[in-house]
GUTI-635292 format. One record per residue (C-alpha): x, y, z; residue in three letters. Coordinates in steps of 0.05 Angstrom, whole numbers, plus 5000, padded with zeros to 4 digits. Each point is the difference from the previous one (the first is absolute). Layout:
<atoms>
XYZALA
...
</atoms>
This chain:
<atoms>
500050005000MET
502850674981THR
499350615043SER
499450484941ARG
493050234986THR
501350424938ASP
500749404953LEU
493849624975PRO
498949325031ASP
495749484966THR
497649695065THR
497850635036ASP
493250284977ARG
501750715022ARG
506150064955THR
497949554942ARG
500750394935GLY
503350615031MET
506250274967ARG
505950305038PRO
500150764998GLU
505750284959THR
503950525038VAL
505250464971THR
506850045034PRO
498450715024THR
493449785032GLU
503349395032ALA
505350425034ARG
498850075075GLN
502550705007GLY
503250584964PHE
507149954977ARG
505750215047GLY
498950755007ARG
495050005059PRO
504549525039VAL
506050434987LEU
496250625024ILE
498049645065VAL
507149775013LEU
503050694987LEU
494750335044ALA
501649515056GLY
507450164996ILE
498650755000VAL
495549945061LEU
505249585036ALA
505350534987MET
495250555023LEU
499449645067VAL
507349765006TRP
503650664988ILE
496550395056PRO
500849415047ALA
507550004987GLU
500550755012TRP
496049955064TRP
504149405024GLY
506550374988ASN
497350625035ALA
498449625064ILE
506249575000ALA
504650125060PRO
506650344987GLU
504049465035ASN
496649334992PRO
501249525058SER
502149424955ASN
506550334977GLN
506349755036PRO
502850455054VAL
507150234987GLN
504249855061GLU
506950275014GLN
505449485000ALA
503349915068PRO
506650355007SER
506049544996PRO
502949775066ALA
506550295023GLU
506249564997ASN
501149925074THR
502749355027PRO
495249595041ALA
501849955073ARG
499749325034PRO
</atoms>
């Protein structure tokens, strides 16, 4: 049994004698060609940039001057004097 209902079947009374409808390639297409999809993708990128850029500026404006995760520079200990050890 086929699942297609657009072809005539000799055993089914509903479809006996019906002919498949001829459809042009333009009518059979599910959507328009590429341009609307491209517009949606470009609009999404522009909207993402419009949100991202102010968020970056705001994040840099509130960032602390000296972040706590930077290593602290310590002074090296001064070299010991050359004095003999006393027993």
